[in-house]
C-alpha positions as CSV (number, residue, x, y, z in Angstrom):
1,M,-20.4,-11.9,-33.3
2,V,-17.1,-10.0,-34.1
3,N,-17.3,-6.4,-35.3
4,K,-14.7,-3.8,-36.2
5,I,-13.6,-1.4,-33.4
6,N,-15.6,1.8,-33.3
7,L,-14.1,4.0,-30.6
8,D,-17.2,6.2,-30.6
9,K,-19.5,3.3,-29.8
10,Q,-17.6,1.0,-27.4
11,T,-20.5,-0.9,-25.8
12,Y,-23.3,-3.0,-27.2
13,E,-26.6,-2.9,-25.3
14,V,-28.4,-6.3,-25.4
15,P,-31.8,-5.7,-26.9
16,N,-34.8,-5.9,-24.5
17,S,-32.6,-6.2,-21.5
18,R,-33.7,-3.0,-19.6
19,K,-35.6,-3.3,-16.4
20,P,-37.0,-0.7,-14.0
21,G,-34.3,0.7,-11.7
22,Q,-31.4,-0.4,-13.9
23,T,-29.8,0.0,-17.3
24,G,-29.8,-2.5,-20.1
25,I,-27.1,-5.1,-20.2
26,Y,-23.9,-3.8,-21.8
27,R,-21.3,-6.0,-23.6
28,N,-18.2,-5.5,-25.6
29,A,-19.1,-4.0,-28.9
30,V,-16.5,-5.9,-30.9
31,R,-17.5,-9.3,-29.5
32,T,-21.1,-9.2,-28.6
33,E,-21.3,-12.9,-27.5
34,L,-19.7,-13.8,-24.2
35,V,-16.4,-15.6,-24.5
36,E,-15.5,-18.4,-22.1
37,R,-12.3,-19.7,-23.7
38,F,-9.9,-18.6,-26.4
39,S,-9.4,-22.2,-27.6
40,P,-11.8,-25.1,-27.5
41,K,-9.0,-27.3,-25.9
42,V,-8.4,-24.9,-23.0
43,H,-10.5,-25.6,-19.8
44,T,-8.0,-25.3,-17.0
45,M,-5.0,-23.2,-15.9
46,Y,-2.7,-26.1,-16.9
47,D,-4.3,-26.2,-20.4
48,I,-3.3,-22.5,-20.8
49,F,0.3,-23.5,-20.1
50,Q,0.0,-26.4,-22.6
51,H,-1.4,-24.0,-25.2
52,G,1.7,-21.8,-24.8
53,Y,4.0,-24.8,-24.7
54,K,2.7,-26.1,-28.0
55,I,3.5,-22.7,-29.6
56,S,6.9,-22.2,-28.0
57,K,8.4,-25.6,-27.0
58,D,12.1,-24.8,-27.0
59,R,11.7,-21.0,-26.8
60,P,12.4,-19.2,-23.5
61,C,9.6,-19.3,-21.0
62,L,10.7,-18.2,-17.5
63,G,13.7,-16.0,-16.7
64,H,15.4,-14.7,-13.6
65,R,18.4,-12.4,-13.0
66,S,21.7,-14.2,-12.6
67,V,23.9,-13.3,-9.6
68,N,27.7,-13.3,-9.7
69,A,30.1,-14.2,-7.0
70,S,30.1,-10.7,-5.5
71,G,26.3,-10.7,-5.3
72,K,25.6,-8.4,-8.2
73,H,22.8,-9.1,-10.7
74,G,23.8,-9.9,-14.2
75,P,21.9,-11.0,-17.4
76,Y,18.6,-12.9,-17.4
77,V,18.9,-16.7,-17.3
78,W,16.1,-18.6,-19.1
79,E,14.3,-21.9,-18.9
80,T,12.4,-23.1,-22.0
81,Y,8.8,-24.1,-22.1
82,R,9.9,-27.7,-22.4
83,Q,12.2,-27.4,-19.4
84,V,9.4,-25.7,-17.3
85,N,6.9,-28.4,-18.3
86,H,9.3,-31.1,-17.0
87,R,9.7,-29.2,-13.7
88,I,5.9,-28.8,-13.4
89,I,5.4,-32.6,-13.8
90,N,8.4,-33.5,-11.6
91,F,7.3,-31.1,-8.8
92,G,3.6,-32.1,-9.1
93,S,4.6,-35.8,-8.8
94,G,6.8,-35.1,-5.9
95,L,4.0,-33.2,-4.1
96,M,1.5,-36.0,-4.6
97,N,4.0,-38.6,-3.4
98,L,4.7,-36.5,-0.3
99,I,0.9,-36.1,0.3
100,N,-0.1,-39.7,-0.3
101,H,2.9,-41.5,1.1
102,T,4.9,-39.4,3.6
103,L,1.9,-37.6,5.1
104,N,-0.5,-40.6,4.6
105,D,-3.2,-38.4,3.1
106,P,-5.3,-40.4,0.6
107,R,-6.7,-37.4,-1.2
108,T,-5.9,-37.0,-4.9
109,K,-7.7,-33.7,-5.6
110,S,-9.0,-30.4,-4.0
111,I,-6.0,-30.2,-1.7
112,P,-5.0,-26.6,-0.7
113,L,-1.3,-25.6,-1.0
114,G,0.0,-22.3,0.4
115,I,2.5,-20.2,-1.5
116,W,4.5,-17.5,0.3
117,S,7.1,-15.8,-1.8
118,V,7.9,-12.8,-4.0
119,N,7.5,-13.4,-7.7
120,R,10.0,-15.9,-9.1
121,P,9.9,-18.8,-11.6
122,E,9.3,-21.3,-8.8
123,W,6.0,-19.5,-7.9
124,F,4.7,-20.2,-11.4
125,I,5.9,-23.8,-11.4
126,T,4.2,-24.4,-8.1
127,D,1.0,-22.9,-9.3
128,M,0.9,-24.9,-12.5
129,A,1.9,-28.1,-10.6
130,C,-1.2,-27.6,-8.5
131,A,-3.3,-27.0,-11.6
132,A,-2.0,-30.2,-13.2
133,Y,-2.7,-32.4,-10.2
134,S,-6.1,-31.0,-9.0
135,M,-4.7,-29.1,-6.0
136,F,-5.5,-25.4,-5.4
137,T,-3.3,-22.6,-4.2
138,V,-3.7,-20.2,-1.3
139,A,-1.5,-17.2,-1.7
140,L,0.1,-15.5,1.4
141,Y,1.8,-12.2,1.2
142,D,3.9,-10.0,3.5
143,T,1.4,-7.0,3.7
144,L,-1.2,-9.3,5.4
145,G,0.9,-9.1,8.6
146,P,1.5,-12.0,11.0
147,D,-2.0,-12.1,12.5
148,A,-3.6,-12.3,9.1
149,V,-1.1,-15.0,7.9
150,E,-2.1,-17.0,10.9
151,Y,-5.8,-16.4,10.1
152,V,-5.4,-17.4,6.4
153,V,-3.4,-20.6,7.1
154,N,-6.0,-21.7,9.6
155,H,-9.1,-20.5,7.8
156,S,-8.0,-22.3,4.5
157,E,-7.0,-25.4,6.5
158,L,-3.5,-25.4,5.0
159,E,-1.4,-28.4,5.9
160,I,1.4,-27.6,3.4
161,V,3.0,-24.2,2.7
162,V,5.6,-23.7,-0.1
163,C,7.7,-20.6,0.7
164,S,10.9,-18.9,0.1
165,G,13.7,-19.6,2.6
166,D,13.2,-16.4,4.5
167,H,9.7,-17.4,5.5
168,I,10.5,-20.7,7.1
169,A,11.3,-19.1,10.4
170,D,8.1,-17.0,10.2
171,L,6.0,-20.1,10.0
172,L,7.9,-22.1,12.7
173,K,7.6,-19.2,15.1
174,I,3.8,-19.4,15.1
175,K,3.5,-23.2,14.6
176,E,1.7,-23.5,17.9
177,K,-1.1,-21.3,16.4
178,L,-1.2,-23.4,13.2
179,P,-2.5,-26.8,14.4
180,K,-3.0,-28.2,10.8
181,L,0.4,-27.3,9.4
182,K,2.3,-30.5,8.7
183,A,4.9,-29.6,6.1
184,I,7.0,-26.7,4.8
185,I,8.6,-26.8,1.4
186,S,11.3,-24.3,0.8
187,L,11.7,-22.9,-2.7
188,D,15.4,-22.4,-1.8
189,S,17.8,-25.2,-0.8
190,I,17.8,-25.9,2.9
191,D,21.2,-27.4,2.6
192,D,23.6,-24.4,2.8
193,G,26.5,-26.4,1.4
194,V,29.0,-25.1,3.9
195,K,31.6,-27.4,5.3
196,V,30.9,-27.5,9.0
197,V,33.9,-26.9,11.4
198,P,34.1,-29.7,13.9
199,G,32.2,-28.8,17.0
200,S,29.9,-26.3,15.2
201,V,26.5,-26.6,13.7
202,S,25.4,-25.3,10.2
203,K,22.4,-23.0,9.7
204,S,20.6,-25.7,7.8
205,A,21.0,-28.1,10.6
206,I,19.6,-25.6,13.1
207,I,16.5,-24.9,10.9
208,K,16.0,-28.6,10.4
209,A,16.2,-29.3,14.1
210,W,13.8,-26.5,14.8
211,A,11.3,-28.0,12.3
212,D,11.7,-31.4,13.9
213,E,11.1,-29.9,17.3
214,K,7.8,-28.4,16.0
215,N,6.8,-31.7,14.4
216,V,6.9,-30.1,10.9
217,L,8.3,-31.9,7.9
218,L,10.8,-29.6,6.2
219,T,12.0,-30.2,2.7
220,D,12.8,-28.2,-0.4
221,M,11.6,-28.0,-4.0
222,A,14.8,-29.5,-5.5
223,T,14.4,-32.6,-3.3
224,L,10.7,-33.1,-4.3
225,E,11.5,-32.5,-8.0
226,A,14.2,-35.2,-7.9
227,A,11.9,-37.6,-6.1
228,G,9.1,-36.8,-8.6
229,K,11.3,-37.4,-11.6
230,K,12.0,-40.9,-10.2
231,N,8.4,-41.7,-9.5
232,R,6.3,-39.8,-12.1
233,R,2.5,-39.5,-11.4
234,S,0.0,-39.2,-14.2
235,I,-1.5,-35.8,-14.8
236,N,-4.8,-35.5,-12.9
237,L,-6.6,-32.4,-14.3
238,P,-9.4,-30.7,-12.4
239,Q,-12.8,-29.9,-13.8
240,P,-13.5,-26.3,-15.0
241,D,-15.6,-25.5,-11.9
242,D,-13.0,-26.9,-9.4
243,L,-11.0,-24.4,-7.3
244,A,-7.9,-23.0,-8.9
245,C,-7.1,-20.8,-5.9
246,L,-8.3,-19.1,-2.8
247,M,-7.3,-15.5,-3.0
248,Y,-7.6,-13.6,0.2
249,T,-8.5,-9.9,-0.2
250,S,-6.9,-7.5,2.2
251,G,-10.1,-6.3,3.8
252,T,-10.4,-2.8,5.3
253,T,-11.8,-4.0,8.6
254,G,-11.9,-7.5,10.1
255,N,-10.3,-10.5,8.7
256,P,-9.5,-10.9,4.9
257,K,-12.1,-12.8,2.8
258,G,-11.1,-15.8,0.7
259,A,-12.4,-15.4,-2.8
260,M,-12.9,-18.8,-4.4
261,L,-11.7,-18.7,-8.0
262,S,-12.2,-21.7,-10.3
263,H,-10.4,-22.8,-13.4
264,R,-13.4,-21.6,-15.5
265,N,-13.0,-18.1,-13.9
266,F,-9.3,-17.9,-14.8
267,V,-9.7,-19.3,-18.3
268,S,-12.5,-16.9,-19.1
269,A,-10.6,-13.9,-17.7
270,V,-7.5,-14.8,-19.6
271,S,-9.6,-15.3,-22.7
272,G,-11.3,-11.9,-22.4
273,S,-7.8,-10.4,-22.1
274,Y,-6.5,-12.5,-24.9
275,Y,-8.9,-10.9,-27.4
276,N,-8.4,-7.4,-26.0
277,V,-4.5,-7.4,-25.9
278,D,-2.7,-8.8,-28.9
279,G,0.3,-10.9,-28.1
280,S,2.8,-13.2,-29.7
281,P,5.7,-15.6,-28.8
282,D,8.1,-12.7,-29.5
283,D,6.7,-10.7,-26.5
284,V,8.6,-10.3,-23.3
285,S,6.8,-9.5,-20.1
286,I,8.2,-8.4,-16.8
287,S,6.6,-9.9,-13.6
288,F,6.8,-7.7,-10.5
289,L,3.1,-7.1,-9.5
290,P,2.6,-9.5,-6.6
291,L,1.4,-13.0,-7.7
292,A,-0.6,-13.1,-4.5
293,H,-2.9,-10.5,-6.1
294,I,-5.2,-11.2,-9.0
295,F,-3.9,-8.5,-11.4
296,G,-0.3,-9.9,-11.4
297,K,-1.4,-13.5,-11.7
298,V,-3.8,-13.0,-14.6
299,T,-1.4,-10.8,-16.7
300,D,1.4,-13.4,-16.2
301,T,-0.9,-16.2,-17.3
302,L,-1.9,-14.2,-20.3
303,A,1.7,-14.0,-21.4
304,I,2.0,-17.8,-21.2
305,A,-1.2,-18.1,-23.3
306,F,0.6,-16.3,-26.1
307,G,3.8,-18.4,-25.8
308,S,5.6,-15.3,-24.6
309,R,8.5,-15.2,-22.1
310,I,8.3,-13.9,-18.6
311,G,11.2,-12.2,-16.9
312,Y,10.9,-11.9,-13.1
313,F,12.2,-8.8,-11.3
314,A,15.0,-9.4,-8.8
315,G,12.6,-9.0,-5.9
316,D,13.5,-5.5,-4.9
317,M,11.3,-2.6,-6.1
318,T,14.1,-0.1,-5.7
319,T,16.1,-1.9,-8.5
320,L,13.0,-2.5,-10.8
321,V,14.2,0.0,-13.3
322,D,17.5,-1.8,-13.6
323,D,15.6,-5.1,-14.2
324,I,13.6,-3.4,-16.9
325,Q,16.7,-2.0,-18.6
326,E,18.2,-5.5,-18.6
327,L,15.1,-7.3,-19.8
328,K,13.8,-4.8,-22.3
329,P,10.2,-5.9,-22.1
330,T,7.5,-5.4,-24.8
331,F,4.6,-5.8,-22.4
332,M,4.1,-4.7,-18.8
333,A,1.2,-4.5,-16.3
334,A,1.6,-1.6,-13.9
335,V,-0.1,0.4,-11.2
336,P,-0.6,4.2,-11.1
337,R,1.9,4.6,-8.2
338,L,4.7,3.3,-10.4
339,L,3.6,5.2,-13.5
340,N,3.4,8.4,-11.4
341,R,7.0,7.9,-10.5
342,I,8.0,7.2,-14.0
343,Y,6.2,10.3,-15.1
344,A,7.9,12.4,-12.5
345,K,11.4,11.2,-13.6
346,I,10.7,11.7,-17.3
347,A,9.0,15.1,-16.8
348,A,12.0,16.4,-14.7
349,S,14.4,15.7,-17.6
350,T,12.0,16.9,-20.4
351,I,9.1,19.4,-19.9
352,N,10.4,20.6,-16.6
353,A,14.0,20.9,-17.6
354,P,15.5,24.4,-17.8
355,G,16.6,26.2,-21.0
356,M,16.5,24.9,-24.5
357,V,16.0,21.3,-23.5
358,G,12.8,22.1,-21.6
359,A,11.5,24.4,-24.3
360,L,12.1,21.8,-27.0
361,A,10.5,19.1,-24.9
362,R,7.4,21.2,-24.2
363,R,7.0,21.9,-27.9
364,G,7.4,18.2,-28.8
365,V,4.9,17.1,-26.2
366,A,2.3,19.7,-27.3
367,V,2.6,18.5,-30.9
368,K,2.3,14.8,-30.0
369,L,-0.6,15.4,-27.6
370,E,-2.5,17.2,-30.4
371,N,-1.7,14.3,-32.7
372,L,-3.0,11.8,-30.1
373,A,-6.2,13.9,-29.6
374,N,-6.7,13.8,-33.4
375,Q,-6.5,10.0,-33.4
376,K,-3.1,10.0,-35.2
377,G,-1.4,7.7,-32.6
378,F,1.4,8.0,-30.1
379,T,4.3,8.2,-32.5
380,H,5.7,11.0,-34.6
381,P,8.3,10.8,-37.4
382,V,10.2,14.0,-36.4
383,W,9.7,14.4,-32.7
384,D,10.5,10.8,-31.9
385,R,13.8,11.0,-33.8
386,L,14.7,14.3,-32.1
387,L,13.6,13.4,-28.5
388,F,11.3,10.6,-27.7
389,N,13.3,7.6,-29.0
390,K,15.7,8.5,-26.2
391,V,12.9,9.0,-23.6
392,K,11.4,5.6,-24.2
393,Q,14.7,4.0,-23.3
394,A,13.6,4.6,-19.7
395,L,11.6,1.3,-20.0
396,G,14.2,-0.5,-22.2
397,G,13.1,0.9,-25.5
398,N,11.0,-2.1,-26.7
399,M,7.7,-1.4,-24.8
400,R,4.7,-2.2,-27.1
401,V,1.8,-2.1,-24.7
402,M,1.2,-1.4,-21.0
403,V,-1.9,-2.1,-19.0
404,T,-2.6,-0.1,-15.8
405,G,-5.1,-1.0,-13.1
406,S,-5.9,-1.4,-9.4
407,A,-6.5,2.3,-9.0
408,P,-7.3,5.3,-11.3
409,I,-4.5,7.1,-13.1
410,G,-4.6,10.9,-13.8
411,K,-5.7,11.8,-17.4
412,D,-2.7,14.1,-18.0
413,I,-0.2,11.5,-16.8
414,M,-1.8,8.8,-18.9
415,Q,-1.7,11.0,-22.1
416,F,1.9,12.2,-21.4
417,L,3.2,8.7,-20.9
418,R,1.5,7.4,-24.1
419,I,3.4,9.9,-26.2
420,A,6.6,10.1,-24.2
421,L,7.1,6.3,-24.1
422,C,5.8,5.9,-27.7
423,C,3.6,2.9,-26.7
424,D,0.0,1.8,-26.2
425,I,-1.1,2.3,-22.6
426,R,-4.5,1.0,-21.6
427,E,-6.4,1.5,-18.3
428,G,-8.3,-1.5,-17.0
429,Y,-10.8,-2.2,-14.3
430,G,-11.5,-5.3,-12.3
431,A,-11.6,-7.0,-8.9
432,T,-10.5,-10.2,-7.2
433,E,-14.1,-11.3,-7.5
434,T,-14.2,-10.8,-11.3
435,T,-10.7,-12.4,-11.7
436,A,-9.2,-9.0,-12.5
437,A,-10.8,-8.7,-15.9
438,T,-14.0,-6.5,-16.1
439,A,-13.4,-3.6,-18.5
440,S,-10.5,-2.1,-20.4
441,H,-9.5,0.3,-23.2
442,Y,-9.5,-0.9,-26.8
443,E,-6.5,-0.8,-29.0
444,G,-6.0,2.7,-30.4
445,E,-7.7,4.5,-27.6
446,Y,-6.8,8.2,-27.7
447,Q,-8.7,9.5,-24.7
448,A,-8.1,9.0,-20.9
449,G,-10.2,9.2,-17.8
450,H,-12.5,6.2,-18.6
451,L,-12.3,2.4,-18.4
452,G,-13.3,1.5,-22.0
453,A,-15.8,-1.3,-22.5
454,P,-16.5,-4.7,-20.8
455,F,-14.2,-7.5,-21.6
456,P,-15.7,-10.1,-24.0
457,S,-15.8,-12.5,-21.0
458,N,-18.4,-10.5,-19.0
459,E,-21.3,-8.1,-19.2
460,I,-22.2,-5.2,-17.0
461,K,-25.2,-3.2,-16.0
462,L,-25.8,-0.2,-13.7
463,V,-28.4,-0.3,-10.9
464,D,-30.0,2.7,-9.4
465,V,-28.6,4.1,-6.1
466,P,-31.5,6.5,-5.2
467,E,-30.0,7.5,-1.8
468,M,-27.0,8.9,-3.7
469,N,-29.1,10.3,-6.6
470,Y,-27.5,8.0,-9.2
471,L,-30.2,6.8,-11.6
472,S,-30.3,4.7,-14.8
473,T,-32.7,7.4,-16.2
474,D,-30.0,10.1,-16.0
475,P,-29.0,11.7,-19.4
476,Y,-26.0,9.4,-19.2
477,P,-27.0,6.4,-17.1
478,R,-25.5,6.1,-13.6
479,G,-25.6,3.5,-10.9
480,E,-23.8,0.7,-9.1
481,I,-21.7,-1.4,-11.5
482,C,-22.8,-5.0,-11.5
483,V,-20.8,-7.7,-13.4
484,R,-21.9,-11.1,-14.7
485,G,-20.0,-13.8,-16.6
486,P,-17.9,-16.9,-16.3
487,N,-15.1,-14.8,-14.8
488,V,-17.2,-14.0,-11.7
489,F,-16.0,-15.9,-8.6
490,L,-17.7,-18.7,-6.9
491,G,-18.1,-16.9,-3.6
492,Y,-16.3,-16.3,-0.3
493,F,-14.8,-19.4,1.4
494,K,-16.9,-20.3,4.4
495,E,-18.8,-17.0,4.1
496,E,-22.2,-17.8,2.7
497,E,-23.9,-14.6,4.0
498,K,-21.2,-12.4,2.5
499,T,-21.4,-14.3,-0.7
500,R,-25.2,-13.7,-0.9
501,E,-24.5,-10.0,-0.3
502,A,-22.0,-9.9,-3.2
503,I,-23.7,-12.1,-5.8
504,D,-27.5,-11.9,-6.4
505,E,-29.8,-14.7,-7.5
506,E,-29.2,-13.8,-11.2
507,G,-25.4,-14.2,-10.9
508,W,-24.6,-10.5,-10.8
509,F,-21.7,-9.4,-8.7
510,H,-22.4,-6.0,-7.1
511,T,-19.1,-4.1,-7.0
512,G,-20.0,-1.2,-4.8
513,D,-18.5,1.2,-7.4
514,I,-20.7,3.8,-9.0
515,G,-20.3,4.2,-12.7
516,V,-21.6,6.1,-15.7
517,I,-21.8,5.2,-19.4
518,N,-20.5,8.2,-21.3
519,E,-21.3,9.5,-24.8
520,R,-18.8,7.1,-26.4
521,G,-20.2,4.1,-24.5
522,C,-17.2,4.0,-22.1
523,L,-17.5,3.1,-18.4
524,V,-16.4,5.8,-16.0
525,I,-16.2,5.3,-12.2
526,I,-17.5,8.3,-10.4
527,D,-18.1,7.3,-6.8
528,R,-18.2,4.4,-4.3
529,K,-21.4,3.1,-2.8
530,K,-19.9,2.5,0.5
531,N,-17.3,4.7,2.2
532,I,-14.4,2.6,1.0
533,F,-11.9,3.7,-1.6
534,K,-8.5,3.0,-2.9
535,L,-5.4,5.2,-2.8
536,A,-3.2,5.6,-5.8
537,Q,-1.0,2.6,-4.8
538,G,-4.1,0.4,-4.6
539,E,-4.5,0.2,-0.8
540,Y,-8.1,0.1,0.4
541,I,-9.1,2.8,2.9
542,A,-12.0,2.8,5.4
543,P,-12.1,6.4,6.5
544,E,-14.6,5.9,9.3
545,K,-12.3,3.4,11.0
546,I,-9.5,6.0,10.9
547,E,-11.8,8.7,12.2
548,N,-12.8,6.5,15.1
549,V,-9.2,6.1,16.1
550,Y,-8.5,9.8,16.0
551,A,-11.8,10.7,17.7
552,K,-10.6,8.9,20.9
553,D,-8.0,11.6,21.5
554,A,-9.2,14.4,23.7
555,L,-7.8,16.9,21.3
556,V,-10.4,15.9,18.6
557,A,-14.0,17.3,18.6
558,Q,-14.8,16.2,15.0
559,V,-12.7,14.9,12.1
560,F,-13.3,14.1,8.4
561,V,-10.6,12.0,6.7
562,H,-10.4,12.4,2.9
563,G,-8.6,10.3,0.3
564,D,-8.3,10.7,-3.4
565,S,-7.6,7.7,-5.6
566,L,-5.3,9.9,-7.7
567,Q,-3.3,10.6,-4.5
568,S,-1.1,8.2,-2.5
569,S,-1.9,9.7,1.0
570,L,-4.8,10.9,3.2
571,V,-5.6,14.3,4.5
572,A,-8.1,15.4,7.1
573,I,-10.3,18.3,8.2
574,L,-10.1,18.5,12.0
575,V,-12.3,20.5,14.5
576,P,-10.2,20.6,17.6
577,D,-11.8,20.7,21.0
578,P,-11.9,24.4,22.1
579,E,-11.0,23.6,25.7
580,A,-8.4,20.9,25.0
581,L,-6.5,22.7,22.3
582,P,-5.1,25.6,24.4
583,A,-4.0,23.2,27.1
584,F,-2.4,20.9,24.6
585,V,-0.4,23.7,23.0
586,A,0.7,25.0,26.4
587,A,2.0,21.5,27.3
588,K,3.7,20.9,24.0
589,S,5.1,24.4,23.4
590,P,5.2,26.5,26.6
591,K,6.6,29.5,24.6
592,L,3.6,29.5,22.2
593,G,1.2,28.8,25.0
594,K,2.3,32.0,26.8
595,Q,1.1,34.1,23.8
596,N,-2.5,33.7,24.9
597,L,-3.7,33.2,21.3
598,S,-7.4,32.8,20.7
599,Y,-8.9,29.5,19.6
600,A,-9.1,30.8,16.0
601,E,-5.6,32.0,16.1
602,L,-4.3,28.7,17.3
603,C,-6.1,26.9,14.5
604,K,-4.4,29.0,12.0
605,H,-0.9,28.8,13.5
606,P,1.6,26.6,11.5
607,E,3.4,25.4,14.6
608,V,0.1,24.3,16.2
609,N,-0.7,22.4,13.0
610,K,2.6,20.5,13.2
611,L,2.0,19.7,16.9
612,V,-1.5,18.3,16.0
613,L,-0.1,16.3,13.1
614,N,2.6,14.7,15.3
615,Q,0.1,14.0,18.1
616,L,-2.5,12.2,15.9
617,T,0.2,10.4,13.9
618,N,1.4,8.9,17.2
619,V,-2.3,8.1,18.2
620,G,-2.7,6.3,14.9
621,K,0.5,4.3,15.2
622,K,-0.4,3.2,18.7
623,A,-3.8,2.1,17.5
624,G,-2.1,-0.1,14.8
625,L,-3.0,1.9,11.8
626,H,-0.8,1.2,8.7
627,G,1.4,4.0,7.3
628,F,-1.0,4.6,4.4
629,E,-3.9,4.9,6.8
630,L,-2.3,7.9,8.6
631,A,-3.4,11.4,7.5
632,K,-0.3,13.2,6.2
633,A,-1.8,16.7,6.6
634,F,-4.6,18.4,8.7
635,Y,-6.6,21.5,8.2
636,L,-7.8,22.9,11.5
637,E,-11.4,24.1,11.3
638,T,-13.0,26.4,13.9
639,E,-16.7,25.9,12.8
640,P,-18.1,22.6,14.0
641,F,-19.8,20.2,11.6
642,S,-23.6,20.4,12.1
643,M,-26.9,19.7,10.5
644,E,-27.3,23.4,10.0
645,N,-24.3,23.7,7.7
646,D,-25.3,20.4,6.0
647,L,-22.2,18.5,7.1
648,L,-23.9,16.1,9.5
649,T,-26.7,13.7,9.2
650,P,-29.5,13.5,11.8
651,T,-27.5,10.6,13.3
652,F,-24.4,12.8,13.5
653,K,-22.4,11.1,10.8
654,V,-20.3,13.3,8.4
655,K,-21.9,13.8,5.0
656,R,-18.9,12.9,2.9
657,P,-19.9,14.4,-0.5
658,Q,-20.9,17.6,1.1
659,A,-17.7,17.8,3.3
660,K,-15.6,17.1,0.2
661,K,-17.3,19.9,-1.7
662,R,-17.2,22.4,1.2
663,Y,-13.5,21.9,1.8
664,E,-12.4,21.4,-1.8
665,A,-10.0,24.4,-1.7
666,E,-8.4,23.3,1.7
667,I,-8.0,19.7,0.5
668,A,-6.4,20.9,-2.7
669,A,-4.0,23.1,-0.8
670,M,-3.0,20.2,1.5
671,Y,-2.2,18.0,-1.4
672,E,-0.3,20.8,-3.1
673,S,1.8,21.2,0.1
674,L,2.4,17.5,0.3
675,S,3.5,17.3,-3.4
676,N,6.1,20.1,-2.7
677,Q,7.7,18.2,0.1
678,P,11.0,16.4,-0.7
679,E,10.5,13.0,-2.3
680,K,11.8,10.3,0.2
681,A,10.4,7.2,-1.4
682,K,12.3,5.5,-4.1
683,L,10.9,3.8,-7.2
């Protein structure tokens, strides 16, 4: 059933669905019946492409930045849907010929294919070729690290990896640890085209010889496309419940888990998004969120469903703004870390600018924010002409709608960007296990700080978490968010026990996030069931793991690591060892050590704080912590955590909610200090 949007009643509770210990089942209030596909003819990922192809045959499909003779990027160069379709069939045929004939593998379906590359047209073509010929993809990405890449290649039993030219050597270096790897297909030409001086050897000859030595077949995409064109294979579509991809999540501890995502999962997730975000063949989307992650892959596939065009960034985040200026997109999926930087740049030249410019901007922002709060939209006939039509040029000037996800975004930043960029910005919520799409803002949303309603492709419920005092019987129901629908994954590859922990007998995926349904029927995340959270850039953090690393140093008596999903870094409350601290200071700063300061005085001394920060940063690095796992500021506390001050459990674990509340002022001060430090990172 399709209803009109009522922003004051965003969810529909299925009648008679309440059970003890949980809420009723909530669905999208506009489409109260679950949606599995946006077209009766769409059952697989390749069907989604075919749907877009029928709409936009000779219109642009995939674009990339041209590069001139001096290496500088120029305008976008486009391939049409028809051209892309030919490449998909040619490459898919070439792959199957390689598998069946060259590698003597008789299989014709359910064959894994690794992809290791930044976003580019060839990534999409490879993905769709797999969908057309019943193979499935396994995405590799740089942030996994070499050990995790080795684990994923072996765990997923990859025999073939398609990669950009820069990763060929990475794979050959560890070939001895990859016993099943038989072939590497380069997205870039492996023939460097350089005339070889007599007596010398070309780079391509060296890499080919190295591959031969490792007993690995090395070829490139162009070669397989040409071979496939000569020997076309019939399309061999998978079934809806066949694997479309294995997507490995970057786990906080241990090895990453491979989420099994089917074609039904992708079709339903794209369908839910299709009905939530209007699109057309005239839309232009920019692709820069990693396609090895679910958010980027689903949003790009959604653009194809509308017959839109996708322009890929040049591969360098520091030049992303230049790509956007050149492409002038109408749609963009983004993450809070990027939006925070865009906000900072715009705010510096508007509301934080000196003199008349700043005064004028502050007045215009105030008027537009009031309009937005009164449901009058994000545009204004006067102030846009005076100021904001220039501001929105920061994203090319044509931006129609943006979707932000992967981590929460601050309310003030969301509202400011809506009115400054004069476009619809929606916050979404999802996970790899729900194929990215779980909940999102409706069109016309004028508030921030919530996640809207469930997508039409899934339903949600909240289950009591009594140990944290979150109950479905609260005035506004609270509990663990559980998701069910055709977009919920099949399970974790080779991990039956972890699958059973994640999906119950009724098909509900337990997210581990604590949510509340507010007075408008919107979903709001308020906590995490387990001590795992995301930073603003979307990185998962396991604070206890980091605390265990720091605790091994003699300087540390007790430590509480805190992260805020609206912040991009960690801070910590540290109780130094009373005996170790004076000796440490004396060794590191003899001049300070001779002052015979008391323990309390040492804890308050700025130089001591810097010494402690440097020491524990080195400890963390030596233990292999990532940069985002290192605390960037410490508050040195003299009073130990104890059961008496309600900061420790009887098993001597830190009570995190209580510690967060007790040190609220100190945590805020550390983040304030960090925000005032010079900005080193670039967009």
